[in-house]
C-alpha positions as CSV (number, residue, x, y, z in Angstrom):
1,X,-12.1,12.7,28.0
2,X,-11.3,16.6,28.6
3,X,-9.9,19.1,25.6
4,X,-8.5,22.7,26.3
5,X,-7.4,25.5,23.7
6,X,-4.0,26.7,24.3
7,X,-2.0,29.8,22.7
8,X,1.7,28.6,21.9
9,X,4.1,30.3,23.7
10,X,7.5,31.9,22.6
11,X,10.5,30.7,24.7
12,X,13.8,32.3,24.6
13,X,15.4,32.2,21.3
14,X,14.3,29.3,19.0
15,X,12.0,27.4,21.9
16,X,8.1,27.2,21.7
17,X,5.9,26.9,24.8
18,X,2.6,25.4,26.4
19,X,1.9,25.5,29.6
20,X,0.2,22.3,31.7
21,X,-3.4,22.5,32.9
22,X,-3.4,23.2,36.5
23,X,-6.2,20.8,37.4
24,X,-4.5,17.5,35.3
25,X,-0.6,18.7,36.7
26,X,-1.8,18.8,40.5
27,X,-3.6,15.5,40.0
28,X,-0.3,14.2,39.2
29,X,2.0,15.2,41.5
30,X,3.6,17.9,39.0
31,X,5.5,20.4,40.0
32,X,9.1,22.8,39.0
33,X,11.3,20.5,38.3
34,X,9.3,17.6,37.7
35,X,10.2,15.1,34.6
36,X,7.6,14.3,31.6
37,X,8.3,12.0,28.8
38,X,6.9,13.7,25.4
39,X,6.3,10.9,22.7
40,X,5.2,12.1,18.6
41,X,2.6,9.6,17.7
42,X,2.4,8.6,14.1
43,X,-0.5,10.7,13.3
44,X,1.5,14.2,14.4
45,X,0.1,14.2,17.9
46,X,2.2,14.7,21.3
47,X,1.7,12.5,24.0
48,X,2.5,14.1,27.3
49,X,3.2,11.7,30.4
50,X,4.7,11.4,33.6
51,X,7.8,10.2,34.5
52,X,10.2,8.7,32.2
53,X,9.9,7.6,29.1
54,X,10.4,4.1,29.3
55,X,9.4,3.9,33.5
56,X,5.6,2.7,32.1
57,X,4.7,-0.2,34.3
58,X,1.9,-2.7,33.5
59,X,-0.1,-4.9,36.1
60,X,3.4,-7.2,36.2
61,X,1.7,-9.4,39.4
62,X,-1.4,-10.7,40.2
63,X,-3.1,-13.7,43.2
64,X,-5.8,-15.5,42.7
65,X,-8.3,-16.7,45.1
66,X,-8.3,-20.6,44.1
67,X,-11.2,-20.6,46.6
68,X,-13.1,-17.7,44.7
69,X,-12.6,-19.5,41.6
70,X,-13.6,-23.0,42.4
71,X,-15.7,-23.5,39.1
72,X,-15.0,-25.6,35.9
73,X,-12.3,-24.3,34.3
74,X,-12.5,-21.3,36.9
75,X,-9.0,-21.0,37.1
76,X,-7.8,-21.9,33.5
77,X,-9.3,-18.8,32.5
78,X,-8.6,-16.7,35.1
79,X,-5.0,-17.5,34.8
80,X,-5.4,-17.2,30.8
81,X,-6.8,-13.5,31.6
82,X,-4.5,-12.5,34.0
83,X,-1.5,-13.6,31.2
84,X,-2.9,-11.8,28.0
85,X,-3.4,-8.4,30.8
86,X,0.3,-8.6,31.0
87,X,0.7,-10.7,34.2
88,X,4.3,-11.6,35.1
89,X,4.1,-13.3,38.5
90,X,0.5,-15.2,39.0
91,X,0.1,-16.3,42.4
92,X,-2.9,-18.8,43.2
93,X,-3.6,-19.4,47.1
94,X,-6.6,-21.1,49.3
95,X,-7.1,-21.4,52.9
96,X,-6.8,-24.7,52.5
97,X,-4.9,-27.6,50.4
98,X,-5.2,-27.3,46.5
99,X,-7.0,-30.3,45.3
100,X,-5.9,-33.1,43.0
101,X,-8.3,-31.4,40.2
102,X,-7.6,-28.0,40.8
103,X,-3.3,-28.8,40.9
104,X,-4.1,-30.2,37.5
105,X,-6.1,-27.7,35.5
106,X,-3.6,-25.7,36.8
107,X,-0.7,-27.4,35.3
108,X,-2.8,-27.9,32.2
109,X,-3.4,-24.0,31.7
110,X,0.4,-23.3,32.0
111,X,1.1,-25.5,29.6
112,X,-1.1,-23.9,27.3
113,X,0.3,-20.5,27.4
114,X,3.4,-19.8,25.9
115,X,6.2,-18.4,28.3
116,X,4.6,-19.9,32.1
117,X,6.6,-22.0,34.4
118,X,5.4,-23.0,37.9
119,X,8.3,-21.4,39.9
120,X,7.2,-22.6,43.3
121,X,4.6,-24.5,44.9
122,X,3.4,-26.1,48.1
123,X,-0.2,-27.8,49.4
124,X,-1.9,-23.9,49.6
125,X,0.0,-21.9,46.9
126,X,1.1,-22.3,43.3
127,X,3.0,-19.2,42.1
128,X,3.9,-18.9,38.1
129,X,6.2,-17.1,36.5
130,X,6.8,-15.4,32.7
131,X,9.9,-15.6,31.3
132,X,9.0,-14.9,27.6
133,X,10.6,-11.0,26.5
134,X,7.4,-9.4,24.3
135,X,9.7,-7.9,21.7
136,X,11.1,-11.6,20.8
137,X,7.5,-11.7,18.9
138,X,7.0,-9.5,16.6
139,X,3.0,-9.6,15.2
140,X,3.6,-10.5,11.6
141,X,5.6,-13.6,12.3
142,X,3.1,-14.6,14.8
143,X,0.5,-14.3,12.4
144,X,2.2,-15.8,9.2
145,X,2.7,-18.7,11.7
146,X,-1.0,-18.9,12.0
147,X,-1.7,-18.5,9.4
148,X,0.8,-21.4,8.4
149,X,-1.0,-23.9,10.9
150,X,-4.5,-23.0,10.1
151,X,-3.8,-23.9,6.6
152,X,-2.2,-27.1,7.3
153,X,-4.9,-28.6,9.0
154,X,-7.1,-27.5,6.2
155,X,-4.8,-29.4,3.6
156,X,-4.9,-32.7,6.5
157,X,-8.6,-32.5,7.4
158,X,-10.6,-31.7,3.9
159,X,-7.3,-33.5,1.8
160,X,-7.9,-36.4,3.7
161,X,-12.0,-36.5,2.7
162,X,-11.1,-35.9,-0.4
163,X,-8.5,-38.5,-1.3
164,X,-6.0,-36.0,-2.0
165,X,-3.6,-36.5,1.0
166,X,-2.9,-39.4,3.3
167,X,-2.3,-39.0,7.0
168,X,-3.7,-39.6,10.6
169,X,-6.7,-36.9,11.0
170,X,-6.5,-36.8,14.3
171,X,-3.3,-34.5,13.9
172,X,-5.8,-31.9,13.1
173,X,-6.6,-31.9,17.1
174,X,-3.3,-31.6,18.4
175,X,-1.9,-28.5,15.9
176,X,-5.5,-26.8,17.0
177,X,-3.6,-26.4,20.8
178,X,-0.4,-24.9,19.2
179,X,-3.2,-22.7,17.7
180,X,-4.7,-21.9,21.0
181,X,-1.2,-21.6,22.2
182,X,-0.4,-19.0,19.3
183,X,-3.8,-17.3,20.1
184,X,-3.2,-16.4,23.4
185,X,0.3,-14.6,22.9
186,X,-1.0,-12.6,19.7
187,X,-3.2,-11.4,21.8
188,X,-1.3,-10.8,24.9
189,X,1.2,-8.7,22.5
190,X,-1.5,-6.6,21.3
191,X,-3.0,-5.7,24.7
192,X,1.4,-4.7,25.3
193,X,1.3,-3.0,22.5
194,X,-1.5,-0.9,23.1
195,X,-0.8,-0.1,26.6
196,X,3.3,0.8,25.5
197,X,4.3,2.3,22.6
198,X,7.8,1.7,22.6
199,X,6.6,-2.4,22.8
200,X,4.6,-1.5,20.1
201,X,7.2,-0.5,17.5
202,X,9.8,-3.1,18.5
203,X,6.9,-5.8,18.0
204,X,6.6,-3.8,14.2
205,X,2.8,-2.3,15.3
206,X,3.5,0.9,13.9
207,X,0.5,2.3,12.9
208,X,-2.6,2.1,16.2
209,X,-5.6,2.1,14.2
210,X,-4.2,-1.8,13.5
211,X,-3.9,-2.5,16.8
212,X,-8.5,-4.0,16.4
213,X,-7.8,-5.6,13.1
214,X,-4.6,-7.8,14.3
215,X,-7.2,-8.7,16.6
216,X,-10.3,-9.6,14.7
217,X,-8.0,-11.6,12.5
218,X,-6.5,-13.2,14.7
219,X,-9.8,-14.5,16.2
220,X,-11.4,-14.8,12.7
221,X,-7.4,-17.4,12.2
222,X,-8.4,-19.0,16.1
223,X,-11.6,-19.8,15.0
224,X,-10.8,-21.6,11.9
225,X,-8.5,-23.5,13.8
226,X,-11.3,-25.0,16.1
227,X,-13.7,-25.7,13.0
228,X,-11.2,-27.6,11.5
229,X,-10.6,-29.7,14.4
230,X,-14.3,-29.7,14.6
231,X,-14.7,-31.2,11.3
232,X,-11.5,-33.8,11.7
233,X,-13.6,-35.1,14.7
234,X,-16.4,-35.4,12.9
235,X,-15.5,-36.9,9.6
236,X,-13.6,-39.3,11.8
237,X,-15.7,-42.5,12.4
238,X,-16.1,-42.7,8.4
239,X,-12.1,-43.1,7.8
240,X,-12.1,-46.3,9.9
241,X,-11.3,-49.5,7.9
242,X,-14.8,-50.7,8.0
243,X,-16.2,-47.0,6.2
244,X,-15.7,-45.4,3.9
245,X,-16.3,-42.5,2.0
246,X,-18.7,-42.1,-0.7
247,X,-16.7,-41.2,-3.9
248,X,-19.1,-38.6,-5.2
249,X,-19.3,-36.5,-1.7
250,X,-15.1,-37.2,-2.4
251,X,-15.3,-35.9,-5.2
252,X,-17.5,-32.8,-4.6
253,X,-14.9,-32.2,-0.9
254,X,-11.9,-32.1,-3.6
255,X,-13.6,-29.8,-5.5
256,X,-14.5,-27.1,-2.8
257,X,-11.0,-27.8,-1.3
258,X,-8.9,-26.2,-4.7
259,X,-11.6,-23.0,-4.6
260,X,-11.1,-22.7,-0.6
261,X,-7.3,-22.9,-0.7
262,X,-7.6,-20.0,-3.5
263,X,-9.5,-17.5,-1.3
264,X,-7.3,-18.3,1.7
265,X,-4.0,-17.7,-0.6
266,X,-5.4,-14.9,-2.3
267,X,-6.6,-13.3,1.3
268,X,-3.3,-13.9,3.6
269,X,-1.0,-12.5,0.5
270,X,-3.7,-9.6,0.6
271,X,-3.2,-9.3,4.0
272,X,0.6,-8.8,4.9
273,X,1.0,-7.1,1.8
274,X,-1.6,-4.5,2.0
275,X,-2.6,-5.2,-1.5
276,X,-6.0,-4.1,-2.3
277,X,-6.6,-5.6,-5.6
278,X,-5.8,-8.8,-4.3
279,X,-7.9,-8.3,-0.7
280,X,-10.7,-7.4,-4.1
281,X,-10.5,-10.5,-5.7
282,X,-10.5,-12.8,-3.0
283,X,-14.5,-11.2,-1.8
284,X,-15.6,-12.3,-5.2
285,X,-13.9,-15.9,-5.3
286,X,-15.0,-16.1,-1.8
287,X,-18.4,-15.0,-2.4
288,X,-18.8,-17.4,-5.8
289,X,-17.4,-20.3,-3.2
290,X,-20.2,-20.0,-0.5
291,X,-22.6,-20.3,-3.7
292,X,-20.8,-23.5,-4.2
293,X,-21.2,-25.0,-0.9
294,X,-24.8,-24.0,-0.8
295,X,-25.3,-25.6,-3.8
296,X,-23.8,-28.6,-3.1
297,X,-25.5,-29.2,0.2
298,X,-28.8,-28.6,-2.1
299,X,-28.0,-31.3,-4.3
300,X,-26.6,-33.9,-1.8
301,X,-27.2,-37.4,-0.8
302,X,-31.0,-36.8,1.1
303,X,-32.0,-39.7,3.5
304,X,-35.1,-39.7,5.6
305,X,-37.2,-42.5,7.4
306,X,-40.2,-43.9,5.6
307,X,-42.4,-42.3,8.4
308,X,-40.9,-38.8,8.3
309,X,-42.8,-35.8,8.0
310,X,-41.1,-32.7,5.8
311,X,-38.5,-31.9,3.7
312,X,-35.6,-34.4,3.7
313,X,-32.1,-34.2,6.0
314,X,-29.4,-33.9,4.3
315,X,-26.4,-36.4,4.7
316,X,-24.6,-36.3,7.7
317,X,-21.4,-36.3,6.3
318,X,-21.9,-33.9,3.9
319,X,-23.8,-31.4,7.1
320,X,-20.3,-32.6,8.8
321,X,-18.2,-31.1,6.1
322,X,-20.2,-27.9,4.1
323,X,-21.2,-26.1,7.4
324,X,-17.7,-25.7,8.7
325,X,-16.1,-24.8,5.6
326,X,-19.0,-22.2,4.6
327,X,-18.0,-20.7,7.8
328,X,-14.4,-21.0,7.5
329,X,-14.9,-19.1,3.7
330,X,-16.9,-16.1,6.1
331,X,-13.7,-16.0,8.6
332,X,-11.8,-14.8,4.9
333,X,-14.4,-12.6,3.7
334,X,-13.5,-10.8,7.1
335,X,-10.1,-10.5,6.6
336,X,-10.3,-9.3,3.2
337,X,-12.2,-6.6,4.1
338,X,-9.6,-5.6,6.4
339,X,-7.5,-5.6,4.1
340,X,-9.6,-3.8,2.1
341,X,-10.5,-1.1,4.9
342,X,-6.3,-0.8,6.1
343,X,-5.3,-0.2,2.0
344,X,-7.9,2.4,1.9
345,X,-6.9,4.6,4.8
346,X,-5.1,7.9,4.9
347,X,-1.8,7.1,5.4
348,X,-0.4,9.0,9.1
349,X,1.3,12.0,8.9
350,X,5.2,11.0,8.2
351,X,7.4,12.1,11.3
352,X,9.9,15.3,10.5
353,X,13.1,13.7,9.2
354,X,16.4,15.1,8.7
355,X,16.1,16.9,5.6
356,X,12.9,18.3,6.7
357,X,12.8,21.5,8.5
358,X,11.2,21.2,12.1
359,X,9.7,24.2,13.4
360,X,12.7,24.6,16.3
361,X,16.4,23.4,16.7
362,X,15.0,22.1,19.6
363,X,13.0,18.6,18.3
364,X,10.9,18.7,21.1
365,X,9.4,21.9,22.1
366,X,9.3,22.0,25.9
367,X,5.7,21.9,27.3
């Protein structure tokens, strides 16, 4: 990044002007009469772009060589990757006929991504289109949906174990699929917002500094969903009619469940409201919860073979539940830390309003 210092000059009666760097103008094909767009950023800086304000094209199309990406899940990764970087048309081509396994992988990848539809298909090609308008999905609403789903997964997974809830623990796995779809959509939205300030404003990202934090929160919630799926899958065999959860273990999980839900509620309420006090309290409760989890793991039932050497191992059921629970608590701690950082940020420089004096009658000075 190169910086230059230039002196502002008066042009005419009320306008101000700054000359453009010669090399930059030449490399962008700018000549007298060329159209530039000036955007006032939230921090008060001015962004100069070539062309009309709305004319910021993104990578709208991509072609994937299916012969080159023949490894396990490679096509899924390429389709997903092109989706999140903003491609609206994705074409897959092969010199030979696409195999049944490749076609199945393509169809499953499309089903897992919001807005994608296969619009054309032949023996050697598949064309995928995205029909979702980005501005229909504000970031705040998507993150709230992610929070809702992961909270439901927690209540079901831990509730069935502790005896506080009834239901099919396999439902957690189905909810995790929706969490994944939302995750990829949020990542796509955030990357589009980073490229295009018009989209950014329309989906509610008015502070560029928050793009990174929103992505960290998105990753944290997606990982939380994975951990609840892992927990549900691990305890599934213990919930069959011929087996039962030990009463003492259920009581321990029920106690930790209540404390975790308090941490989750405090953390996410603080995040959405940018509440410094609640975020600080959430971190205190989270630290106490982790101590309780570790104490429960240490005091839990032990099992060992009479011929085994070394310290006895914790009961497998404790490990299946308490290890993911501690990781979940840490993810919410990270979200609370992001909230504290945001709450302590210096506010962005406000843009002039009609009631405030501006340096010139021309709201955007000529460059």
